[in-house]
C-alpha positions in Angstrom: 12.5 -10.6 5.0 14.7 -11.8 2.1 15.2 -9.6 -0.9 13.5 -12.1 -3.3 10.4 -12.2 -1.1 10.3 -8.5 -0.5 7.5 -6.7 -2.4 8.8 -4.7 -5.3 6.9 -1.6 -6.6 5.2 -3.7 -9.3 3.6 -6.0 -6.6 2.5 -3.0 -4.7 1.0 -1.3 -7.8 -0.9 -4.5 -8.6 -2.3 -4.8 -5.0 -3.3 -1.1 -5.2 -5.0 -1.5 -8.5 -7.0 -4.6 -7.4 -8.0 -3.0 -4.0 -9.2 0.2 -5.6 -10.8 -1.6 -8.6 -8.4 0.2 -11.0 -9.8 3.6 -10.0 -6.8 5.9 -10.4 -8.5 8.8 -8.6 -9.2 6.7 -5.5 -5.7 5.3 -5.5 -4.2 8.8 -5.8 -6.4 10.1 -2.9 -5.5 7.3 -0.6 -1.8 7.4 -1.5 -1.6 11.2 -0.8 -3.7 11.6 2.3 -2.3 11.1 5.8 -3.2 7.6 7.1 -3.2 7.5 10.9 -2.8 3.7 10.8 0.5 4.2 8.9 1.6 7.3 10.7 2.3 9.0 7.3 1.0 9.4 3.8 1.1 6.0 2.0 3.1 7.5 -0.8 5.9 8.3 1.6 6.4 4.6 2.3 6.8 3.4 -1.2 10.5 3.9 -1.6 11.6 1.2 0.8 11.0 -2.5 1.1 9.8 -2.1 4.6 7.4 0.7 3.6 6.0 -1.4 0.7 5.5 -4.3 3.0 3.6 -2.1 5.5 1.4 -0.8 2.7 0.6 -4.3 1.5 -0.3 -5.4 5.0 -2.4 -2.3 5.4 -4.3 -3.1 2.2 -4.8 -6.7 3.3 -6.2 -5.4 6.6 -8.5 -3.0 4.9 -9.6 -5.7 2.4 -10.9 -7.9 5.2 -12.3 -5.1 7.4 -9.9 -5.6 10.3 -9.5 -1.9 11.1 
């Protein structure tokens, strides 16, 4: 994944806000609870490009009910 196509924190924040309909409580709960599909808490993956990419893919999967 090239650096310019890698999701930055703003892209991830926007995806989270849209998925959770701007409900900060729901976002906070999801980010800080262990997610078996990710093998960690989502908040622990936000610091790296790879982690942010995984989170965005997870949100896309959840959005379309592919779990």
